[in-house]
N, C-alpha and C positions, 0 to 999 in steps of 0.2 A: 374526599379521599386526600390524604397528605401526599405531597410530592417530596421525593428524596433528592437532595442535592449533595453530591459527593464532596468530601473535604478537599481543600485546596491541593494537597499533595497528590491525591488520586486523580483529581480532575485534570492535572497536567500530564499524567503518565500515558504512555503508549508502549506497546511491545512488552517484552518480558522484564521482570524486576531485575533478574540477574541470569546468568547462563545456567545456573543450577535449578532455577525455579520452573514450576510447571503452570504458574499463573501468568496470564497476560491481560493487558488492557488495550482497548481500542476505542476510537471515537467514530460515531456514525450519526449524521444529522444533528451535530451539536451535543449529543449525549455520550457519556462515558459508559462502556460496558466492560465487564471482566469475564474471563473464561478460564477454564482449566484444560490442559492438554491431557486427555485420557488415552491410555493404551498406545503410546507412541511406538512406531515400528522400530524393531531392533535389527531388522535385516539390512543388508547392504542395498543401496539403490540399484534398480535395474537400469539397463541401457536407455530405455524410454524415459525413465525418471531423470536420469542424468542429462539427457537431451533437453527435457523440459526445463531443468534447472539452468542449463546454459543459456537457453533462449530467454528465460526470465532475467538472468543477470545482464545479458546484452541489451535487452529492452530497457531495463532500469538504468544502465549506464548511459544509453542514448537519450533517455528522457531527462536525466540529470544534466547532461551536456547541453541539451536544447534549452532548458530553463536558464542555464548560465549564459547563453548567447542571446543578447538583446534582439538581434535581427530575427533569428529563428523563433524566439519566444513571441515576438509581435505577430509573426505569420500564424503561428498556432493559436494565439489568443483570438485573432479574428475568426478563425474557423471554429474555435471552441464556443464563441458567443452565438454562432449560427446553428448550434445543435442543442438537443435537449436530453440526450442519453446520459452523458457524464456530468457529475456534480463538481468535479475539480479539474483544473487545468492539467495538473500532473496526471490524473487518471486518464484524461483524454489523450495526452501526448503518449503515455505509456501504451495505451491500447493501439494507437496508430503505429507506433514503432514495433510492437509485438506482432502486429498483423503483417509487417514487412518481412519478418523472419520466416 
């Protein structure tokens, strides 16, 4: 069976192509996948959804700040190496910060 290797342009993509597109690309385990957003919601977000969005934004900001700080990054890197659940350091830090909220 042949293996498919995406062209260089697609291989480096992640997220949406543009704000108007319903196609998105993501990487998982070194492979590039594409998907299409089907039936997006047209309703306004509920209070619970807005709360979840706020928590996500706060955890993302905290994880980015930790990665930028060398001392905190070293602390989290040590803890990351001693676990097997998360594949990336960013994912591990994000999960730890999200759990604090």
